[in-house]
FIDOZA-978662 format. One line per field, with one value per residue (C-alpha): residue number from 1; x, y, z; residue in three letters. Coordinates in steps of 0.1 Angstrom, whole numbers. Layout:
N
seq: [NUM,...]
u: [X,...]
v: [Y,...]
w: [Z,...]
type: [Ala,...]
//
This chain:
872
seq: [1,2,3,4,5,6,7,8,9,10,11,12,13,14,15,16,17,18,19,20,21,22,23,24,25,26,27,28,29,30,31,32,33,34,35,36,37,38,39,40,41,42,43,44,45,46,47,48,49,50,51,52,53,54,55,56,57,58,59,60,61,62,63,64,65,66,67,68,69,70,71,72,73,74,75,76,77,78,79,80,81,82,83,84,85,86,87,88,89,90,91,92,93,94,95,96,97,98,99,100,101,102,103,104,105,106,107,108,109,110,111,112,113,114,115,116,117,118,119,120,121,122,123,124,125,126,127,128,129,130,131,132,133,134,135,136,137,138,139,140,141,142,143,144,145,146,147,148,149,150,151,152,153,154,155,156,157,158,159,160,161,162,163,164,165,166,167,168,169,170,171,172,173,174,175,176,177,178,179,180,181,182,183,184,185,186,187,188,189,190,191,192,193,194,195,196,197,198,199,200,201,202,203,204,205,206,207,208,209,210,211,212,213,214,215,216,217,218,219,220,221,222,223,224,225,226,227,228,229,230,231,232,233,234,235,236,237,238,239,240,241,242,243,244,245,246,247,248,249,250,251,252,253,254,255,256,257,258,259,260,261,262,263,264,265,266,267,268,269,270,271,272,273,274,275,276,277,278,279,280,281,282,283,284,285,286,287,288,289,290,291,292,293,294,295,296,297,298,299,300,301,302,303,304,305,306,307,308,309,310,311,312,313,314,315,316,317,318,319,320,321,322,323,324,325,326,327,328,329,330,331,332,333,334,335,336,337,338,339,340,341,342,343,344,345,346,347,348,349,350,351,352,353,354,355,356,357,358,359,360,361,362,363,364,365,366,367,368,369,370,371,372,373,374,375,376,377,378,379,380,381,382,383,384,385,386,387,388,389,390,391,392,393,394,395,396,397,398,399,400,401,402,403,404,405,406,407,408,409,410,411,412,413,414,415,416,417,418,419,420,421,422,423,424,425,426,427,428,429,430,431,432,433,434,435,436,437,438,439,440,441,442,443,444,445,446,447,448,449,450,451,452,453,454,455,456,457,458,459,460,461,462,463,464,465,466,467,468,469,470,471,472,473,474,475,476,477,478,479,480,481,482,483,484,485,486,487,488,489,490,491,492,493,494,495,496,497,498,499,500,501,502,503,504,505,506,507,508,509,510,511,512,513,514,515,516,517,518,519,520,521,522,523,524,525,526,527,528,529,530,531,532,533,534,535,536,537,538,539,540,541,542,543,544,545,546,547,548,549,550,551,552,553,554,555,556,557,558,559,560,561,562,563,564,565,566,567,568,569,570,571,572,573,574,575,576,577,578,579,580,581,582,583,584,585,586,587,588,589,590,591,592,593,594,595,596,597,598,599,600,601,602,603,604,605,606,607,608,609,610,611,612,613,614,615,616,617,618,619,620,621,622,623,624,625,626,627,628,629,630,631,632,633,634,635,636,637,638,639,640,641,642,643,644,645,646,647,648,649,650,651,652,653,654,655,656,657,658,659,660,661,662,663,664,665,666,667,668,669,670,671,672,673,674,675,676,677,678,679,680,681,682,683,684,685,686,687,688,689,690,691,692,693,694,695,696,697,698,699,700,701,702,703,704,705,706,707,708,709,710,711,712,713,714,715,716,717,718,719,720,721,722,723,724,725,726,727,728,729,730,731,732,733,734,735,736,737,738,739,740,741,742,743,744,745,746,747,748,749,750,751,752,753,754,755,756,757,758,759,760,761,762,763,764,765,766,767,768,769,770,771,772,773,774,775,776,777,778,779,780,781,782,783,784,785,786,787,788,789,790,791,792,793,794,795,796,797,798,799,800,801,802,803,804,805,806,807,808,809,810,811,812,813,814,815,816,817,818,819,820,821,822,823,824,825,826,827,828,829,830,831,832,833,834,835,836,837,838,839,840,841,842,843,844,845,846,847,848,849,850,851,852,853,854,855,856,857,858,859,860,861,862,863,864,865,866,867,868,869,870,871,872]
u: [1500,1463,1440,1422,1455,1466,1434,1436,1473,1467,1438,1455,1487,1470,1447,1479,1488,1456,1433,1398,1388,1356,1334,1331,1301,1276,1283,1253,1265,1237,1231,1254,1235,1268,1278,1262,1284,1310,1341,1368,1377,1372,1335,1320,1344,1335,1318,1349,1372,1350,1350,1312,1315,1339,1333,1366,1402,1415,1404,1413,1391,1388,1361,1340,1342,1327,1339,1321,1340,1362,1338,1348,1385,1379,1394,1417,1441,1459,1447,1411,1384,1348,1345,1375,1385,1404,1426,1430,1441,1428,1435,1411,1433,1454,1487,1501,1528,1557,1537,1517,1549,1568,1540,1534,1571,1572,1541,1553,1589,1587,1552,1548,1586,1584,1617,1629,1648,1615,1599,1598,1580,1567,1560,1545,1571,1553,1531,1498,1512,1548,1569,1562,1594,1579,1572,1605,1624,1604,1611,1648,1653,1638,1647,1676,1669,1674,1642,1621,1603,1587,1554,1531,1494,1481,1497,1505,1479,1445,1414,1378,1366,1372,1371,1374,1398,1429,1466,1497,1500,1528,1525,1543,1552,1562,1586,1574,1607,1625,1607,1574,1587,1595,1625,1612,1613,1650,1642,1608,1612,1580,1563,1563,1528,1538,1528,1563,1558,1524,1512,1501,1495,1485,1490,1469,1478,1448,1462,1447,1414,1411,1391,1370,1399,1422,1443,1451,1446,1458,1432,1427,1425,1451,1439,1454,1436,1454,1442,1458,1439,1437,1438,1471,1487,1477,1495,1527,1522,1512,1540,1517,1515,1478,1449,1431,1458,1453,1431,1405,1397,1412,1384,1358,1380,1387,1349,1342,1368,1348,1315,1326,1348,1378,1415,1421,1454,1447,1442,1405,1397,1418,1398,1365,1374,1385,1354,1331,1350,1351,1315,1299,1318,1306,1271,1269,1278,1253,1225,1234,1229,1194,1203,1182,1187,1169,1172,1183,1207,1224,1202,1214,1250,1242,1223,1252,1277,1255,1249,1285,1296,1269,1279,1314,1302,1281,1312,1327,1298,1276,1239,1223,1226,1257,1268,1245,1266,1296,1281,1292,1328,1323,1307,1337,1361,1341,1318,1338,1343,1309,1282,1254,1265,1256,1223,1212,1227,1193,1183,1216,1214,1178,1182,1213,1197,1166,1185,1207,1177,1161,1193,1199,1165,1174,1206,1187,1163,1194,1209,1177,1176,1212,1203,1175,1198,1224,1197,1188,1223,1248,1278,1285,1270,1271,1286,1253,1234,1260,1257,1219,1221,1244,1221,1188,1196,1228,1243,1281,1303,1325,1296,1286,1321,1322,1290,1299,1334,1318,1298,1327,1307,1325,1318,1323,1339,1349,1313,1304,1327,1316,1279,1290,1308,1278,1255,1279,1280,1242,1240,1264,1245,1213,1228,1206,1225,1198,1206,1243,1235,1212,1240,1265,1240,1234,1271,1275,1247,1261,1293,1278,1247,1243,1223,1185,1173,1144,1118,1090,1090,1079,1058,1039,1044,1078,1090,1119,1142,1146,1183,1181,1156,1158,1137,1119,1150,1174,1188,1197,1176,1169,1131,1105,1070,1063,1071,1105,1122,1127,1156,1152,1172,1146,1116,1088,1084,1096,1118,1114,1136,1134,1106,1083,1072,1079,1054,1030,1015,1018,1042,1027,1039,1024,995,985,992,1017,1027,1016,1043,1037,1067,1098,1131,1165,1188,1219,1217,1218,1197,1159,1141,1105,1088,1065,1039,1034,997,1000,1029,1065,1091,1125,1159,1162,1124,1108,1081,1059,1060,1028,1026,992,981,958,983,1010,987,977,1014,1024,996,1008,1045,1037,1016,1048,1065,1035,1035,1072,1068,1038,1056,1087,1065,1045,1072,1103,1135,1145,1121,1140,1126,1138,1122,1091,1070,1048,1024,993,972,989,1018,1040,1062,1088,1103,1127,1116,1127,1092,1060,1036,1004,969,966,999,989,957,977,1000,969,955,988,991,956,961,990,967,939,963,969,1006,1027,1048,1078,1111,1145,1179,1203,1238,1239,1253,1220,1204,1224,1219,1181,1177,1163,1152,1174,1173,1197,1227,1213,1238,1226,1237,1253,1235,1204,1166,1148,1111,1095,1059,1054,1029,1054,1075,1112,1107,1105,1119,1123,1086,1075,1057,1083,1116,1132,1158,1138,1138,1102,1071,1048,1016,1016,1000,992,954,958,966,929,931,954,937,960,950,975,1004,1026,1061,1084,1113,1126,1130,1113,1076,1054,1025,1003,980,962,960,944,921,932,919,885,883,891,864,839,848,845,810,798,811,795,761,764,772,745,720,733,731,698,710,718,753,754,747,770,799,775,760,794,805,774,780,816,806,780,807,830,802,794,830,831,800,815,847,828,808,840,856,826,826,862,858,842,805,808,828,826,849,876,899,923,954,985,1019,1046,1064,1032,1024,987,977,943,930,902,881,874,856,860,884,913,949,954,923,936,967,945,924,955,968,933,932,967,958,930,950,983,1010,992,1001,973,965,937,927,902,890,886,884,892,924,932,952,964,985,1005,1013,1036,1047,1081,1100,1073,1075,1089,1060,1081,1086,1049,1037,1059,1047,1010,1015,1032,1001,978,1003,1012,1040,1045,1071,1080,1096,1099,1070,1047,1043,1018,1010,985,976,946,912,897,868,875,872,897,921,920,927,958,970,966,987,1015]
v: [382,376,404,405,409,436,456,453,461,494,504,494,512,545,539,537,571,585,583,568,539,550,523,522,542,528,525,548,583,598,636,640,643,648,611,579,558,563,564,574,571,608,610,604,631,658,680,677,687,717,727,722,694,696,662,648,661,630,595,562,539,510,523,503,520,515,532,527,547,518,488,478,477,453,419,432,451,442,473,481,470,482,474,479,490,522,523,559,582,617,649,678,707,684,667,676,666,658,633,619,611,598,575,562,552,537,517,502,495,487,475,455,450,461,461,497,492,486,519,552,584,614,650,681,699,732,750,765,764,765,733,713,720,708,673,671,680,654,627,636,627,592,581,587,618,597,579,610,619,652,655,683,690,660,635,653,681,672,694,690,709,741,760,750,731,717,709,690,653,627,592,560,534,498,482,446,439,440,408,427,457,468,484,519,514,524,557,565,551,552,572,540,526,490,477,472,503,505,534,519,550,586,613,645,677,700,735,759,772,779,810,817,835,805,821,801,813,794,775,783,746,723,687,653,628,596,566,532,504,473,451,468,465,428,424,435,415,383,387,388,414,417,419,389,366,378,361,388,371,336,317,332,325,289,283,299,276,246,259,271,240,260,261,298,293,311,349,347,325,347,378,360,348,382,399,373,375,413,418,392,407,442,430,412,444,465,440,439,476,476,484,464,458,483,505,537,551,527,499,502,499,468,453,461,443,412,410,416,388,365,373,361,330,323,329,299,276,285,285,286,311,306,339,332,300,322,342,317,324,361,355,334,363,391,374,387,422,430,410,426,402,372,389,394,362,348,381,384,348,351,385,374,343,361,388,361,341,371,380,345,347,381,366,338,364,383,351,344,380,376,344,363,391,366,348,380,392,363,382,408,422,460,476,494,461,445,475,474,437,449,478,460,425,430,407,410,418,388,364,381,377,340,331,350,334,299,309,328,360,394,420,457,460,496,505,489,512,542,535,529,563,581,565,576,612,613,600,627,653,642,649,673,706,720,693,702,738,728,708,736,760,735,731,769,772,742,761,795,787,771,739,742,731,707,711,692,662,686,712,719,757,774,810,813,836,834,827,823,824,806,810,780,774,775,810,828,859,884,885,861,870,839,802,793,779,792,782,791,788,765,745,723,709,673,670,641,612,576,570,596,626,662,682,707,738,776,805,832,868,888,863,862,834,847,815,778,751,723,702,701,686,681,678,682,670,704,724,723,736,747,748,777,795,831,840,875,900,887,870,886,874,881,882,868,843,815,781,761,724,711,692,668,659,653,631,610,606,597,570,555,556,538,513,505,495,474,457,450,434,414,401,390,373,353,348,347,368,364,393,425,459,468,502,521,551,570,599,612,593,558,536,512,486,465,435,407,370,340,324,344,344,324,341,324,339,373,370,361,391,414,398,403,439,449,430,454,483,471,467,505,502,532,546,562,575,578,590,563,550,531,500,496,486,453,447,453,435,466,461,480,485,466,488,519,541,555,584,577,583,571,576,545,541,516,501,485,484,499,518,520,507,472,475,438,431,449,446,467,484,502,529,557,594,597,611,587,585,585,551,522,528,561,540,528,501,489,480,460,471,450,425,419,411,440,418,384,381,414,419,450,457,487,498,526,533,558,584,573,538,553,573,542,522,550,548,510,513,539,519,487,505,520,486,468,493,490,452,451,432,438,446,413,394,416,391,362,384,394,357,347,374,363,327,338,359,328,307,334,336,299,301,329,310,279,300,315,280,267,298,292,255,261,266,302,302,340,342,320,324,299,312,297,313,317,286,265,265,268,298,298,331,334,364,364,397,415,389,397,390,363,345,347,328,300,299,297,266,250,257,246,212,208,222,204,217,250,285,299,337,348,385,406,442,455,491,505,485,453,425,393,362,340,304,284,248,231,237,260,297,322,335,365,377,370,391,420,420,419,446,469,465,479,506,488,467,430,403,373,340,318,295,322,359,386,422,450,481,500,483,475,453,416,417,446,429,397,418,433,398,386,415,405]
w: [712,707,697,731,749,724,730,768,770,751,774,806,796,792,822,843,829,844,815,821,799,780,765,727,715,690,653,649,659,680,678,648,615,595,599,586,609,636,615,640,677,682,671,706,720,695,721,743,715,708,745,748,774,803,819,807,805,788,778,762,741,717,694,669,635,600,568,536,510,499,500,464,474,503,494,467,489,522,540,533,558,564,602,624,659,665,696,708,736,738,756,759,769,792,780,745,720,743,764,734,715,745,756,720,717,752,746,713,722,759,766,733,728,692,672,672,640,622,633,614,620,600,610,593,572,570,545,555,591,603,604,635,654,687,673,655,688,707,682,679,715,709,674,649,628,596,605,607,575,567,547,536,542,522,547,579,586,599,593,604,573,553,586,623,645,627,633,623,629,633,621,631,604,607,583,573,556,523,510,513,493,458,439,447,485,487,471,486,521,541,513,492,488,480,514,530,552,570,591,624,646,638,665,657,674,673,680,654,643,605,597,566,549,555,582,614,649,680,699,736,743,726,721,713,691,684,664,659,641,662,631,619,654,655,621,638,670,651,625,594,566,564,589,573,587,623,648,642,609,606,625,601,570,581,585,551,534,547,536,502,498,486,498,495,476,444,442,433,463,486,476,480,515,526,513,530,563,564,553,576,605,597,590,623,642,623,628,666,667,652,616,591,554,533,501,518,544,568,557,521,532,552,523,500,523,526,489,479,502,489,453,459,475,444,422,440,436,466,455,490,519,539,556,586,592,598,627,654,643,647,681,692,685,702,727,757,743,728,745,724,696,718,729,694,679,668,652,634,620,609,593,574,561,550,531,514,504,488,470,456,440,426,412,395,379,367,352,333,320,308,290,272,262,248,228,210,205,206,194,220,253,256,287,294,294,317,341,340,351,380,390,386,398,417,391,394,365,373,369,337,323,334,316,285,284,284,253,236,237,239,266,262,296,290,284,318,337,317,326,362,363,348,375,403,389,387,422,435,416,433,467,487,489,512,538,537,543,572,588,585,602,630,636,637,663,683,688,696,718,752,754,756,790,788,815,799,823,851,833,801,802,803,804,780,760,723,716,678,649,616,585,570,548,577,574,606,612,640,636,622,609,589,591,607,637,673,696,733,765,781,767,779,744,739,708,685,696,708,682,698,677,688,709,693,710,711,716,738,741,770,774,737,712,686,669,666,671,647,655,678,666,680,650,672,708,725,700,702,671,675,641,642,621,631,634,649,650,650,672,678,691,728,733,765,756,771,755,760,751,737,768,750,723,750,771,740,730,766,767,734,745,778,758,738,770,780,747,749,783,772,741,761,786,760,733,754,757,721,715,711,702,667,664,673,664,688,680,697,671,671,680,661,676,657,673,664,664,644,641,635,665,662,665,699,711,699,718,749,744,742,773,793,781,792,825,832,824,847,876,875,883,891,862,878,864,880,867,879,870,838,855,874,841,841,878,876,842,825,789,765,727,704,696,715,733,766,787,820,843,824,827,839,834,858,858,892,921,946,922,929,964,949,913,908,913,882,849,829,834,804,797,779,775,763,780,799,819,857,860,836,842,822,791,794,767,739,706,683,647,627,632,601,589,582,569,577,615,622,628,635,657,649,677,695,733,757,742,707,715,727,694,674,692,685,648,647,664,640,610,623,626,591,576,594,581,545,547,565,595,632,644,662,630,608,606,596,569,555,556,536,510,506,501,475,457,454,440,414,404,399,377,356,352,340,315,301,299,280,258,248,243,209,216,204,171,169,199,182,152,137,119,103,110,84,96,93,130,140,162,178,192,217,229,266,272,306,320,344,333,359,346,311,322,336,305,283,303,298,261,255,270,244,215,215,191,187,199,221,222,245,247,267,268,303,316,282,277,259,277,262,268,244,252,230,233,235,203,191,181,206,227,238,201,193,223,214,178,189,215,189,167,194,206,238,253,258,265,286,282,251,263,278,274,280,270,267,247,234,234,200,186,182,144,142,166,144,113,130,140,104,91,115]
type: [Met,Lys,Ser,Gln,Asn,Val,Arg,Ser,Ser,Phe,Leu,Asn,Tyr,Phe,His,Lys,Lys,Gly,Leu,Pro,Ile,Ile,Glu,Ser,Ser,Ser,Leu,Ile,Pro,His,Gly,Asp,Pro,Thr,Leu,Leu,Phe,Thr,Ser,Ala,Gly,Met,Val,Gln,Phe,Lys,Pro,Asn,Phe,Leu,Gly,Leu,Lys,Lys,Asn,Leu,Lys,Asn,Ala,Thr,Thr,Ser,Gln,Lys,Cys,Leu,Arg,Thr,Thr,Asp,Ile,Asp,Asn,Val,Gly,Phe,Thr,Lys,Arg,His,Leu,Thr,Phe,Phe,Glu,Met,Leu,Gly,Asn,Phe,Ser,Phe,Gly,Asp,Tyr,Phe,Lys,Lys,Glu,Ala,Ile,Ala,Trp,Ala,Trp,Asp,Tyr,Leu,Thr,Asn,Glu,Leu,Lys,Met,Asp,Lys,Ser,Lys,Leu,Tyr,Val,Ser,Ile,Tyr,Lys,Gly,Gly,Ile,Ala,Pro,Arg,Asp,Glu,Glu,Ala,Tyr,Glu,Ala,Trp,Ser,Lys,Ile,Ile,Asp,Lys,Ser,Arg,Ile,Tyr,Glu,Phe,Asp,Glu,Ala,Asp,Asn,Phe,Trp,Thr,Met,Gly,Pro,Thr,Gly,Pro,Cys,Gly,Pro,Cys,Ser,Glu,Ile,Tyr,Tyr,Asp,Phe,Gly,Glu,Asp,Lys,Gly,Cys,Pro,Asp,Cys,Ala,Lys,Asn,Gly,Ile,Ala,Cys,Asn,Cys,Gly,Arg,Tyr,Val,Glu,Ile,Trp,Asn,Leu,Val,Phe,Thr,Gln,Phe,Asn,Arg,Leu,Glu,Asp,Gly,Thr,Leu,Glu,Lys,Leu,Pro,Gln,Lys,Asn,Ile,Asp,Thr,Gly,Met,Gly,Leu,Glu,Arg,Leu,Cys,Met,Val,Met,Gln,Asn,Val,Asp,Asn,Pro,Phe,Asp,Thr,Asp,Leu,Phe,Thr,Pro,Ile,Ile,Asp,Gln,Ala,Lys,Lys,Ile,Leu,Ala,Ile,Thr,Gly,Lys,Asn,Pro,Ala,Glu,Val,Ser,Ala,Leu,Arg,Ile,Val,Ala,Asp,His,Val,Arg,Ala,Ser,Ser,Phe,Leu,Leu,Ser,Glu,Gly,Val,Leu,Pro,Ser,Asn,Glu,Gly,Arg,Gly,Tyr,Ile,Leu,Arg,Arg,Leu,Ile,Arg,Arg,Ala,Ala,Arg,Tyr,Gly,Lys,Leu,His,Gly,Arg,Thr,Gln,Pro,Phe,Leu,His,Met,Leu,Val,Pro,Ser,Val,Leu,Glu,Ile,Tyr,Lys,Asp,Ile,Tyr,Pro,Gln,Leu,Leu,Thr,Gly,Ala,Asn,His,Ile,Ile,Ser,Ala,Leu,Lys,Ala,Glu,Glu,Thr,Ala,Phe,Phe,Lys,Thr,Leu,Asn,Asp,Gly,Glu,Gln,Arg,Leu,Gln,Glu,Ile,Ile,Lys,Asn,Asn,Pro,Ala,Glu,Leu,Ser,Gly,Glu,Glu,Ala,Phe,Asn,Leu,Tyr,Glu,Thr,Tyr,Gly,Phe,Pro,Leu,Glu,Leu,Thr,Lys,Glu,Ile,Leu,Ala,Glu,Lys,Asn,Ile,Lys,Leu,Asn,Glu,Lys,Gly,Phe,Phe,Glu,Ala,Gln,Lys,Thr,Ala,Lys,Glu,Asn,Ser,Arg,Ala,Tyr,Ala,Asp,Glu,Phe,Glu,Lys,Glu,Lys,Val,Leu,Val,Met,Gln,Gln,Leu,Glu,Gly,Ser,Leu,Pro,Ala,Thr,Glu,Phe,Thr,Gly,Tyr,Glu,Thr,Leu,Thr,Gln,Gln,Ala,Glu,Ile,Leu,Ala,Leu,Leu,Thr,Lys,Asp,Tyr,Lys,Ile,Thr,Asp,Lys,Leu,Asp,Lys,Glu,Gly,Phe,Val,Ile,Thr,Asp,Lys,Thr,Ser,Phe,Tyr,Ala,Gln,Ser,Gly,Gly,Gln,Val,Gly,Asp,Ile,Gly,Ala,Val,Glu,Val,Gln,Gly,Glu,Val,Thr,Ala,Arg,Val,Ser,Asp,Thr,Gln,Lys,Pro,Ile,Glu,Lys,Ile,Tyr,Leu,His,Lys,Val,Asn,Ile,Ile,Lys,Gly,Glu,Leu,Arg,Lys,Gly,Gln,Lys,Ile,Thr,Leu,Ala,Val,Asp,Gln,Val,Ala,Arg,Phe,Lys,Ala,Ala,Ala,Asn,His,Ser,Ala,Val,His,Val,Leu,Asn,Ala,Ala,Leu,Arg,Lys,Ile,Leu,Gly,Asp,Glu,Val,His,Gln,Ala,Gly,Ser,Phe,Val,Ser,Pro,Glu,Lys,Leu,Arg,Phe,Asp,Tyr,Thr,Ile,Ser,Thr,Pro,Pro,Thr,Pro,Ala,Gln,Leu,Leu,Ser,Val,Trp,Gly,Val,Ala,Asn,Ser,Ile,Ile,Glu,Gln,Asn,Leu,Lys,Val,Glu,Thr,Gln,Val,Arg,Pro,Leu,Lys,Asp,Ala,Lys,Glu,Leu,Gly,Ala,Thr,Val,Leu,Leu,Gly,Glu,Thr,Tyr,Ala,Asp,Pro,Ala,Arg,Phe,Val,Leu,Met,Ala,Lys,Asp,Gly,Phe,Lys,Asp,Pro,Leu,Asn,Arg,Ala,Ser,Leu,Glu,Leu,Cys,Gly,Gly,Thr,His,Val,Lys,Ser,Thr,Gly,Glu,Ile,Met,Asn,Ile,Arg,Ile,Leu,Arg,Glu,Ser,Ala,Val,Ser,Ala,Gly,Val,Arg,Arg,Ile,Glu,Ala,Val,Ala,Gly,Leu,Ser,Ala,Ile,Glu,His,Leu,Lys,His,Val,Ala,Asn,Thr,Ser,Met,Leu,Leu,Ser,Lys,Met,Leu,Asn,Thr,Ser,Val,Asp,Asp,Leu,Ala,Lys,Lys,Val,Glu,Ser,Met,Leu,Asn,Leu,Glu,Gln,Glu,Leu,Lys,Lys,Glu,Val,Ala,Glu,Leu,Lys,Arg,Arg,Leu,Leu,Ser,Gly,Ala,Asp,Lys,Ser,Ala,Gln,Cys,Asp,Leu,Thr,Leu,Lys,Asp,Gly,Thr,Gln,Leu,Thr,Ala,Phe,Asn,Ala,Glu,Asn,Thr,Glu,Ile,Lys,Glu,Leu,Arg,Thr,Leu,Ala,Asp,Asn,Met,Ala,Asp,Lys,Asn,Lys,Gly,Lys,Val,Ile,Leu,Ile,Ser,Ala,Asp,Arg,Asp,Gly,Lys,Lys,Ser,Phe,Val,Val,Lys,Ser,Phe,Lys,Gly,Gly,Pro,Asp,Ala,Asn,Lys,Thr,Ala,Lys,Ala,Val,Ala,Ala,Ala,Ile,Asn,Gly,Arg,Gly,Gly,Gly,Lys,Pro,Asp,Phe,Ala,Gln,Gly,Gly,Gly,Glu,Ala,Cys,Pro,Trp,Glu,Glu,Phe,Ile,Lys,Lys,Ile,Lys,Glu,Ile]
//
């Protein structure tokens, strides 16, 4: 059975049981700061499990998931994956154990026709909670008791954390046969970890609440949370013993074999192909959801996946980017299930290629560094040096071992793992404990407070009641007389989200301003935090207050946010539909818009974008919002963000002459929760300040609009008038004057360079010194006062051409420091060693390559410098 059929059969089975099919949520969990990625099927239903949302009584899904804790194991085991799909059926106070167990068995054995003799189950045997008699009784009616195993808390008791909802679970195992097992299987049964018995489905019965003292109390609402990995289920249905041999991977692996020119028959090739296939699949999904490679957070995980896959390609001879060539295979597998992959295909391919290109350069730098280390110490490479190569250059241990083996050089591999362990421990120690405490407080408030009602679309002032107060370090308090946070039942303050910063304003008590609001955040979807600074009196829990948004700041932010929509529409009109928003930032002062594009726009195209954008403003189109069913987005062709998850119904923002009377005849239609102006005329003007590259395939426009644009134009006018006065010219002639001065500067630089060249050619012998090195080689030193280091390099090349077979050393004192370069010749003395010795003599640092090196240190007179060189 193909994977598409397996997925649909599961969803359709439970849909027939009365469970609505809920679409997979994003890999980026929105409104949950405790998670980096969506790691389980239940994540999007967390509010339902906690009883905070009552919109569903049950559900079934196929959820996209990503787990990063075992990246280094992927490729070397049969089970570990990063990206996977979790099939699940859920109950929120509806059906419970009896139905969940019966349906699971019926689906596997009757719907999928799975061999009953190959199935085993486990239940909770008791410990911190009583033995799960209910599950045992339900299974006993279905399966022989000899096939029911009992395990303790480690395997069969699920918890959300030290406290909170928890309960026993029951797992279903599939036996892949004796030939896949080991001698211990007969004794251990399904507890054996050799790979013969694989857990394919976990049924979690959430029925308790664990208190601070560890005691368990029954939950008023019992829940069911089941999870079955699609990849593992496909293993069974396609009669293979690992997910990489299913149709979810084989098209990618087959293409990778062709590109890498390997057969995949030996263990090293098998591991490489599995790593490449898993990581390119995961990377494609992350890129489709707007994640970009970076050095922190989600971007760091993406970068790590791409680079690890590229490393294993290099291990098998690939020296050029290739992962992007596998994207079509990923699309072929998922195009009918996850259309955002097709929509973002160009972006995925270009981003992968760019990251690979950068990484291959890094690998080359690492290889050069390794060669330098080997040259200085040809006997053994320390584990610390090997780990530094890995950390600094991403240079894999496997490549290091391979290069050393060719040269019969030993490696202290134990030292490598010790250094790696130390680095991990240091990384863990650096974890921000304050952030952990903050998250725990937010979760506590989420469970105890009603959701804050946002009224800021309709009004800028709101009567409200204080529900909770927090100190500036997130401690719950009943009164506040300094800095802290205020949580209310209602608010007119927009909380930072969708790229727009939070509102600022004031808290009034009986008509007097008691506190200033400097920011508004929404760390958890339902909780609005007003960051306040008390200026008079105090605020108390339960107090009635008035929240007043700063009207000017709101208007300026709204104009800039509407300008983002206008720019998006203009870019797509001029550059085409391959343009997708990749992020934005909106504040009262400025806006920033990131967008994907494979080829940078030309100046003429950017001018056209600016023209289209300001044309939309001049038409003074209506800006209207409506809350509509999410399906309307597709029907109306609304612009949506890559990977963004939207509420249903969603908020539509339309810019059109006749508003929603004629939504198809429009300038812009986007799904957006931000604040906006009432007509495009209120944007006044958009001034593009800068357009630049953020990363490969992603560019950024920085601009101002509305009142901020007017303020910018005033600043530009004042600066122009000041410069024209300084340069003794008119504003109209300012550009010509500056151009003339720049041309003069270039001419003077050329003259100075020529004078220095003539000086060093021998006309001034006091600036030159000839020395003989210990091996008989001639070294000629030159003094080039007040010369930049890049000019020293050029001079060194010129002097080397005129002094064949000599080592050239050129130095210069500049800004209180001495800089120098050393240039050797083929077969000549090591410039790197010479530079280090010279640098040490002037209390500095130096180094480089055998043929060219540079350094610097303390400034000193030419005669003294020559004396020190002679001593060396």
